MARLUMVEX-969823 format. One record per residue (C-alpha): residue number from 1; residue in three letters; x, y, z. Coordinates in steps of 0.2 Angstrom, whole numbers, plus 5000, padded with zeros to 4 digits. Layout:
REM residues N
> NUM, ALA, X, Y, Z
...
REM end
This chain:
REM residues 447
> 1, MET, 5056, 5088, 4944
> 2, THR, 5046, 5082, 4929
> 3, HIS, 5054, 5084, 4912
> 4, ALA, 5046, 5071, 4900
> 5, GLU, 5029, 5066, 4897
> 6, ARG, 5026, 5047, 4897
> 7, ALA, 5036, 5031, 4901
> 8, VAL, 5031, 5013, 4900
> 9, VAL, 5038, 4998, 4910
> 10, VAL, 5036, 4981, 4904
> 11, GLY, 5033, 4969, 4919
> 12, ALA, 5027, 4973, 4937
> 13, SER, 5041, 4962, 4945
> 14, ILE, 5052, 4970, 4958
> 15, ALA, 5063, 4976, 4945
> 16, GLY, 5048, 4984, 4935
> 17, LEU, 5041, 4992, 4951
> 18, LEU, 5058, 4999, 4956
> 19, ALA, 5060, 5006, 4938
> 20, ALA, 5043, 5014, 4939
> 21, ARG, 5048, 5022, 4956
> 22, ALA, 5064, 5029, 4948
> 23, LEU, 5054, 5035, 4932
> 24, SER, 5041, 5044, 4943
> 25, GLU, 5053, 5058, 4947
> 26, THR, 5055, 5063, 4929
> 27, TYR, 5040, 5057, 4919
> 28, ALA, 5023, 5065, 4920
> 29, HIS, 5015, 5048, 4917
> 30, VAL, 5022, 5030, 4920
> 31, THR, 5012, 5015, 4915
> 32, VAL, 5017, 4998, 4921
> 33, VAL, 5010, 4984, 4910
> 34, ASP, 5010, 4966, 4916
> 35, ARG, 5002, 4949, 4910
> 36, ASP, 4996, 4944, 4927
> 37, PRO, 4982, 4950, 4938
> 38, LEU, 4990, 4961, 4951
> 39, PRO, 4983, 4956, 4968
> 40, ASP, 4979, 4969, 4982
> 41, ALA, 4987, 4957, 4995
> 42, SER, 5002, 4947, 4997
> 43, ALA, 5001, 4932, 4985
> 44, ALA, 5011, 4922, 4973
> 45, ARG, 5009, 4926, 4955
> 46, ARG, 5009, 4914, 4940
> 47, GLY, 5021, 4926, 4931
> 48, VAL, 5034, 4925, 4944
> 49, PRO, 5036, 4906, 4945
> 50, GLN, 5051, 4908, 4957
> 51, GLY, 5040, 4918, 4969
> 52, ARG, 5036, 4904, 4980
> 53, GLN, 5055, 4900, 4982
> 54, LEU, 5065, 4907, 4997
> 55, HIS, 5071, 4925, 4992
> 56, VAL, 5084, 4935, 5000
> 57, LEU, 5086, 4954, 4998
> 58, LEU, 5104, 4958, 5003
> 59, ALA, 5108, 4972, 5015
> 60, ARG, 5113, 4984, 5001
> 61, GLY, 5096, 4981, 4993
> 62, ARG, 5087, 4985, 5009
> 63, GLU, 5096, 5001, 5010
> 64, VAL, 5091, 5006, 4992
> 65, LEU, 5073, 5001, 4995
> 66, GLU, 5073, 5012, 5010
> 67, GLU, 5080, 5027, 5000
> 68, LEU, 5067, 5025, 4987
> 69, PHE, 5053, 5021, 4999
> 70, PRO, 5057, 5029, 5016
> 71, GLY, 5049, 5020, 5030
> 72, LEU, 5048, 5003, 5021
> 73, SER, 5058, 4993, 5034
> 74, GLU, 5045, 4998, 5047
> 75, GLU, 5031, 4994, 5036
> 76, VAL, 5038, 4977, 5032
> 77, ALA, 5041, 4974, 5051
> 78, ALA, 5023, 4979, 5055
> 79, LEU, 5017, 4966, 5043
> 80, GLY, 5027, 4952, 5052
> 81, GLY, 5044, 4953, 5043
> 82, ALA, 5059, 4952, 5054
> 83, MET, 5075, 4963, 5053
> 84, VAL, 5090, 4951, 5053
> 85, ASP, 5107, 4955, 5058
> 86, LEU, 5116, 4945, 5045
> 87, GLN, 5132, 4942, 5055
> 88, ASP, 5124, 4940, 5073
> 89, ASP, 5107, 4931, 5069
> 90, VAL, 5113, 4918, 5057
> 91, HIS, 5122, 4902, 5057
> 92, TRP, 5135, 4904, 5043
> 93, TYR, 5145, 4889, 5036
> 94, ASN, 5156, 4894, 5021
> 95, ASP, 5166, 4880, 5014
> 96, GLY, 5162, 4870, 5030
> 97, PHE, 5170, 4883, 5041
> 98, ARG, 5158, 4891, 5054
> 99, MET, 5159, 4910, 5054
> 100, ARG, 5160, 4918, 5071
> 101, ARG, 5145, 4928, 5076
> 102, ALA, 5146, 4946, 5081
> 103, PRO, 5134, 4961, 5080
> 104, SER, 5135, 4971, 5064
> 105, GLN, 5127, 4985, 5054
> 106, MET, 5121, 4973, 5040
> 107, THR, 5103, 4971, 5041
> 108, ALA, 5091, 4962, 5030
> 109, PHE, 5073, 4958, 5029
> 110, GLY, 5066, 4941, 5034
> 111, VAL, 5051, 4941, 5022
> 112, SER, 5044, 4931, 5008
> 113, ARG, 5045, 4937, 4990
> 114, PRO, 5026, 4939, 4989
> 115, LEU, 5025, 4950, 5004
> 116, LEU, 5040, 4961, 4999
> 117, GLU, 5033, 4963, 4981
> 118, HIS, 5016, 4967, 4989
> 119, VAL, 5023, 4981, 5000
> 120, VAL, 5033, 4988, 4985
> 121, ARG, 5018, 4987, 4973
> 122, THR, 5007, 4996, 4986
> 123, ARG, 5020, 5010, 4987
> 124, VAL, 5021, 5012, 4968
> 125, ARG, 5002, 5011, 4966
> 126, ALA, 5001, 5026, 4978
> 127, LEU, 5011, 5037, 4967
> 128, SER, 4999, 5049, 4958
> 129, ASN, 5008, 5048, 4941
> 130, VAL, 5010, 5029, 4940
> 131, THR, 4997, 5017, 4933
> 132, LEU, 4997, 4998, 4934
> 133, LEU, 4989, 4990, 4920
> 134, PRO, 4987, 4971, 4924
> 135, ASP, 4980, 4957, 4913
> 136, THR, 4988, 4965, 4898
> 137, GLU, 5001, 4958, 4886
> 138, VAL, 5014, 4968, 4878
> 139, ILE, 5015, 4962, 4860
> 140, GLY, 5031, 4973, 4855
> 141, PRO, 5037, 4990, 4854
> 142, THR, 5032, 5003, 4841
> 143, ALA, 5046, 5014, 4833
> 144, THR, 5049, 5028, 4820
> 145, PRO, 5050, 5023, 4802
> 146, ASP, 5069, 5022, 4803
> 147, ALA, 5068, 5012, 4819
> 148, ARG, 5080, 5024, 4827
> 149, ARG, 5068, 5028, 4841
> 150, VAL, 5056, 5017, 4851
> 151, THR, 5039, 5027, 4852
> 152, GLY, 5029, 5015, 4863
> 153, VAL, 5022, 4998, 4865
> 154, ARG, 5008, 4988, 4857
> 155, VAL, 4997, 4979, 4870
> 156, ARG, 4982, 4968, 4871
> 157, ALA, 4971, 4964, 4886
> 158, ARG, 4971, 4946, 4890
> 159, THR, 4953, 4943, 4887
> 160, ALA, 4944, 4934, 4873
> 161, ASP, 4945, 4944, 4856
> 162, ALA, 4952, 4959, 4864
> 163, PRO, 4958, 4972, 4851
> 164, GLU, 4976, 4977, 4850
> 165, SER, 4980, 4995, 4855
> 166, THR, 4995, 5006, 4857
> 167, ILE, 5003, 5016, 4872
> 168, ASP, 5014, 5030, 4866
> 169, ALA, 5029, 5033, 4876
> 170, ASP, 5045, 5043, 4877
> 171, LEU, 5054, 5029, 4885
> 172, VAL, 5050, 5010, 4886
> 173, VAL, 5059, 5000, 4900
> 174, ASP, 5059, 4981, 4898
> 175, ALA, 5058, 4973, 4915
> 176, GLY, 5052, 4956, 4908
> 177, GLY, 5064, 4945, 4918
> 178, ARG, 5072, 4930, 4912
> 179, GLY, 5058, 4928, 4899
> 180, SER, 5062, 4945, 4891
> 181, ARG, 5057, 4947, 4873
> 182, SER, 5069, 4961, 4870
> 183, PRO, 5081, 4950, 4859
> 184, VAL, 5067, 4946, 4848
> 185, TRP, 5060, 4964, 4847
> 186, LEU, 5076, 4972, 4844
> 187, ASP, 5080, 4959, 4830
> 188, ARG, 5063, 4964, 4822
> 189, LEU, 5069, 4982, 4822
> 190, GLY, 5085, 4978, 4813
> 191, TYR, 5097, 4978, 4828
> 192, ALA, 5111, 4966, 4831
> 193, PRO, 5109, 4954, 4846
> 194, ALA, 5118, 4959, 4862
> 195, PRO, 5134, 4948, 4866
> 196, GLU, 5129, 4935, 4879
> 197, GLU, 5139, 4927, 4893
> 198, ARG, 5131, 4911, 4899
> 199, VAL, 5138, 4900, 4913
> 200, ARG, 5129, 4883, 4915
> 201, VAL, 5126, 4879, 4933
> 202, ASP, 5111, 4867, 4932
> 203, VAL, 5104, 4872, 4950
> 204, THR, 5089, 4863, 4957
> 205, TYR, 5082, 4869, 4973
> 206, VAL, 5067, 4864, 4984
> 207, THR, 5059, 4877, 4995
> 208, ARG, 5046, 4873, 5009
> 209, THR, 5040, 4883, 5024
> 210, TYR, 5039, 4877, 5042
> 211, ARG, 5031, 4883, 5058
> 212, ARG, 5043, 4893, 5068
> 213, GLU, 5046, 4889, 5086
> 214, PRO, 5057, 4900, 5098
> 215, ASP, 5070, 4886, 5102
> 216, GLN, 5073, 4882, 5084
> 217, LEU, 5090, 4886, 5076
> 218, GLU, 5096, 4889, 5094
> 219, GLY, 5086, 4905, 5094
> 220, LEU, 5093, 4913, 5079
> 221, LEU, 5084, 4919, 5063
> 222, GLY, 5093, 4909, 5049
> 223, ALA, 5106, 4897, 5044
> 224, LEU, 5116, 4895, 5028
> 225, THR, 5129, 4883, 5021
> 226, ASN, 5136, 4884, 5003
> 227, ALA, 5138, 4871, 4990
> 228, THR, 5156, 4866, 4987
> 229, PRO, 5165, 4855, 4974
> 230, ALA, 5167, 4841, 4987
> 231, LEU, 5148, 4842, 4991
> 232, PRO, 5138, 4851, 4978
> 233, ARG, 5123, 4854, 4988
> 234, GLY, 5118, 4868, 5000
> 235, GLY, 5104, 4875, 5011
> 236, ILE, 5097, 4891, 5018
> 237, VAL, 5085, 4894, 5032
> 238, ALA, 5077, 4911, 5033
> 239, VAL, 5064, 4918, 5045
> 240, GLN, 5048, 4925, 5037
> 241, GLU, 5032, 4933, 5042
> 242, GLY, 5018, 4923, 5050
> 243, ASP, 5030, 4914, 5062
> 244, ARG, 5038, 4904, 5048
> 245, PHE, 5055, 4898, 5042
> 246, ALA, 5057, 4896, 5024
> 247, VAL, 5070, 4882, 5020
> 248, ALA, 5078, 4880, 5003
> 249, ILE, 5089, 4865, 4999
> 250, CYS, 5099, 4866, 4983
> 251, GLY, 5110, 4855, 4972
> 252, MET, 5121, 4860, 4958
> 253, LEU, 5127, 4851, 4942
> 254, GLY, 5115, 4836, 4943
> 255, GLU, 5113, 4836, 4962
> 256, GLU, 5094, 4836, 4964
> 257, PRO, 5086, 4838, 4981
> 258, PRO, 5072, 4825, 4984
> 259, HIS, 5054, 4830, 4986
> 260, ASP, 5048, 4817, 4998
> 261, ASP, 5048, 4822, 5017
> 262, GLU, 5060, 4809, 5024
> 263, ASP, 5072, 4809, 5009
> 264, LEU, 5073, 4828, 5010
> 265, VAL, 5077, 4827, 5029
> 266, ARG, 5091, 4815, 5026
> 267, TYR, 5098, 4825, 5011
> 268, ALA, 5098, 4841, 5023
> 269, GLU, 5107, 4831, 5036
> 270, THR, 5122, 4829, 5025
> 271, LEU, 5125, 4848, 5024
> 272, ALA, 5139, 4856, 5034
> 273, ALA, 5126, 4866, 5044
> 274, PRO, 5119, 4853, 5056
> 275, GLN, 5105, 4866, 5062
> 276, ILE, 5096, 4864, 5045
> 277, GLY, 5094, 4845, 5046
> 278, ALA, 5089, 4846, 5064
> 279, LEU, 5076, 4859, 5060
> 280, LEU, 5068, 4849, 5046
> 281, ARG, 5068, 4833, 5057
> 282, SER, 5057, 4842, 5070
> 283, ALA, 5048, 4856, 5062
> 284, VAL, 5030, 4856, 5057
> 285, PRO, 5028, 4860, 5038
> 286, ALA, 5017, 4875, 5034
> 287, SER, 5017, 4872, 5015
> 288, PRO, 5020, 4859, 5002
> 289, PRO, 5038, 4858, 4994
> 290, VAL, 5040, 4868, 4978
> 291, ARG, 5054, 4863, 4966
> 292, MET, 5063, 4876, 4954
> 293, ARG, 5077, 4873, 4941
> 294, PHE, 5089, 4886, 4935
> 295, PRO, 5100, 4880, 4920
> 296, ALA, 5112, 4895, 4918
> 297, SER, 5117, 4912, 4923
> 298, LEU, 5115, 4924, 4908
> 299, ARG, 5122, 4941, 4905
> 300, ARG, 5117, 4952, 4890
> 301, ARG, 5130, 4965, 4886
> 302, TYR, 5120, 4979, 4878
> 303, GLU, 5133, 4991, 4883
> 304, ARG, 5144, 4983, 4869
> 305, LEU, 5132, 4987, 4855
> 306, ARG, 5136, 5001, 4843
> 307, ARG, 5118, 5003, 4838
> 308, PHE, 5103, 5004, 4850
> 309, PRO, 5087, 5013, 4848
> 310, ASP, 5083, 5028, 4858
> 311, GLY, 5069, 5028, 4870
> 312, TYR, 5072, 5010, 4876
> 313, LEU, 5081, 5001, 4891
> 314, VAL, 5082, 4984, 4898
> 315, ILE, 5084, 4981, 4917
> 316, GLY, 5084, 4968, 4930
> 317, ASP, 5084, 4949, 4926
> 318, ALA, 5081, 4954, 4907
> 319, LEU, 5098, 4962, 4908
> 320, CYS, 5107, 4949, 4919
> 321, SER, 5101, 4934, 4928
> 322, PHE, 5112, 4927, 4942
> 323, ASN, 5114, 4910, 4950
> 324, PRO, 5100, 4911, 4963
> 325, ILE, 5110, 4903, 4976
> 326, TYR, 5119, 4920, 4979
> 327, GLY, 5103, 4930, 4981
> 328, GLN, 5109, 4945, 4971
> 329, GLY, 5095, 4948, 4958
> 330, MET, 5083, 4959, 4968
> 331, THR, 5098, 4970, 4975
> 332, VAL, 5106, 4972, 4958
> 333, ALA, 5089, 4977, 4951
> 334, ALA, 5087, 4990, 4965
> 335, LEU, 5104, 4997, 4961
> 336, GLU, 5100, 4998, 4943
> 337, ALA, 5084, 5008, 4947
> 338, LEU, 5094, 5020, 4958
> 339, LEU, 5106, 5022, 4943
> 340, LEU, 5091, 5026, 4931
> 341, ARG, 5084, 5039, 4943
> 342, ASP, 5101, 5048, 4945
> 343, LEU, 5104, 5048, 4926
> 344, LEU, 5087, 5055, 4923
> 345, ALA, 5089, 5068, 4936
> 346, ALA, 5106, 5073, 4928
> 347, GLY, 5098, 5075, 4911
> 348, GLY, 5108, 5074, 4895
> 349, THR, 5106, 5064, 4879
> 350, ARG, 5110, 5046, 4874
> 351, LEU, 5102, 5038, 4890
> 352, ALA, 5103, 5020, 4884
> 353, ARG, 5122, 5021, 4882
> 354, ARG, 5124, 5030, 4899
> 355, PHE, 5113, 5018, 4907
> 356, PHE, 5120, 5002, 4900
> 357, GLN, 5138, 5007, 4904
> 358, GLY, 5133, 5011, 4922
> 359, ALA, 5123, 4995, 4923
> 360, ALA, 5138, 4985, 4917
> 361, ARG, 5148, 4993, 4932
> 362, VAL, 5134, 4988, 4944
> 363, VAL, 5133, 4970, 4937
> 364, ASP, 5152, 4968, 4936
> 365, GLY, 5155, 4965, 4955
> 366, PRO, 5141, 4952, 4958
> 367, TRP, 5144, 4944, 4942
> 368, ALA, 5162, 4941, 4947
> 369, ILE, 5157, 4934, 4964
> 370, SER, 5144, 4922, 4957
> 371, VAL, 5153, 4916, 4942
> 372, GLY, 5170, 4916, 4950
> 373, THR, 5163, 4905, 4964
> 374, ASP, 5154, 4894, 4952
> 375, LEU, 5170, 4891, 4942
> 376, ARG, 5177, 4882, 4958
> 377, PHE, 5166, 4867, 4951
> 378, PRO, 5176, 4857, 4938
> 379, ALA, 5160, 4854, 4928
> 380, VAL, 5156, 4872, 4926
> 381, PRO, 5162, 4877, 4909
> 382, GLY, 5172, 4893, 4908
> 383, ARG, 5190, 4900, 4909
> 384, ARG, 5199, 4899, 4925
> 385, THR, 5211, 4913, 4925
> 386, PRO, 5225, 4914, 4937
> 387, LYS, 5215, 4928, 4945
> 388, VAL, 5200, 4917, 4947
> 389, ARG, 5210, 4903, 4955
> 390, PHE, 5219, 4915, 4967
> 391, VAL, 5203, 4924, 4972
> 392, ASN, 5195, 4907, 4976
> 393, ALA, 5210, 4901, 4986
> 394, TYR, 5211, 4917, 4995
> 395, VAL, 5192, 4918, 5000
> 396, GLU, 5193, 4900, 5007
> 397, ARG, 5207, 4907, 5019
> 398, VAL, 5195, 4921, 5023
> 399, HIS, 5182, 4908, 5028
> 400, ALA, 5195, 4899, 5038
> 401, GLY, 5200, 4914, 5047
> 402, ALA, 5182, 4920, 5050
> 403, VAL, 5180, 4905, 5062
> 404, ALA, 5189, 4915, 5076
> 405, ASP, 5190, 4932, 5068
> 406, PRO, 5173, 4941, 5067
> 407, GLU, 5181, 4956, 5057
> 408, LEU, 5185, 4944, 5043
> 409, GLY, 5168, 4937, 5043
> 410, ALA, 5161, 4955, 5042
> 411, ALA, 5173, 4959, 5028
> 412, PHE, 5166, 4944, 5018
> 413, LEU, 5148, 4948, 5022
> 414, ARG, 5150, 4966, 5016
> 415, VAL, 5156, 4960, 4999
> 416, LEU, 5143, 4947, 4998
> 417, ASN, 5129, 4960, 5002
> 418, LEU, 5136, 4972, 4989
> 419, ILE, 5140, 4985, 5001
> 420, ASP, 5159, 4984, 4997
> 421, PRO, 5167, 4979, 4980
> 422, PRO, 5176, 4962, 4980
> 423, THR, 5193, 4971, 4979
> 424, ARG, 5190, 4977, 4997
> 425, LEU, 5194, 4959, 5003
> 426, LEU, 5212, 4963, 4997
> 427, ALA, 5213, 4978, 5008
> 428, PRO, 5230, 4978, 5018
> 429, ARG, 5221, 4976, 5035
> 430, THR, 5211, 4961, 5029
> 431, VAL, 5226, 4953, 5021
> 432, TRP, 5236, 4955, 5037
> 433, ARG, 5221, 4947, 5047
> 434, VAL, 5220, 4932, 5034
> 435, LEU, 5239, 4929, 5036
> 436, ARG, 5238, 4930, 5054
> 437, ALA, 5224, 4918, 5055
> 438, GLY, 5233, 4906, 5043
> 439, ARG, 5246, 4903, 5056
> 440, ARG, 5233, 4895, 5067
> 441, ARG, 5221, 4889, 5054
> 442, PRO, 5210, 4874, 5058
> 443, THR, 5216, 4858, 5050
> 444, VAL, 5198, 4854, 5046
> 445, PRO, 5182, 4864, 5045
> 446, VAL, 5174, 4868, 5061
> 447, ALA, 5156, 4862, 5062
REM end
């Protein structure tokens, strides 16, 4: 049911498109403004510099997208994307321990970021009350004279000598990603900056796509091995549309994967998952390698501010950007969009306070996973509480037990895919299985 007149979303990223979908149920008109041209087909965009990198939508994220856009999974499959059983179709190596495969209910898309964004953008374009406004820059928000309420945005088309204009709105949602201008805009309106939590990880990753052959990866659809303090490099292989595999090789804290073909193969052959090096040794490249650097995870704690303007929200990477190694960003953005939809349907006042408090709870779990895991590395700055040390030691025992016990592997993957909270790993049944596995724990990781 529509209750309000107009909303504006800054940015047509996945987060912005999902926010527009959520807003479309309450607002009569929703305008999504983006600096880029917005293609009618699957294509990488300049405004999404990470778009050509390997992306993962976690199982919970796929569930949310299916809720917001019924039939999306079938649509992705019809365009060549694969449905991947995350426990049975993937070679998993966690801390060097190879997880035992087993059928599960955890399904993810094997799809590139441009194709997924294209499918979602097409669905949003089809909404009768949503307008996409490409090639347009948001200069900043407009507000009431006392700055207590944001009333719209000032925009300018990205053409020579284009005049500035204003789009009036009852609600403005910033989905501007890591380059969000909200801190600057809010400062100009007289608001204190949000407290920030920053965790330096200095991740460099190189992605390249390869032609996929049926016998590669022993017939499976993916492979993954994580970085560890002993070997701060990792790799992911994921099936994509067009009979391709995307391969991302990453290094942390000064480890930098090479760009040259032969050097990249040798680098991959040092990883715990031998399937990755073997794939790169034999596969035919389908694209040039693309490098990306990510200096630090960043969380802005807007929920801690005492003053915040009405009619304004921040969502997605503009709110919290995670270490990309864990593939959490798109799924968290989807969960925040679901939260926004539900809050708007429930009605009430002080939307910003309710949204930021709810979003903080959404972020807490994945933030604890990524930051807690990164704190295993001595060079990552941060406080290593007894809880962090215990959880990291315990999760390593979960990985060791998952070599033989697929139920432990499933428990870990459900947490990693944001289906269960991290505390679920401490459920009595899981603890018992970890202790039981510890009595026959391998003395070395199983390769």
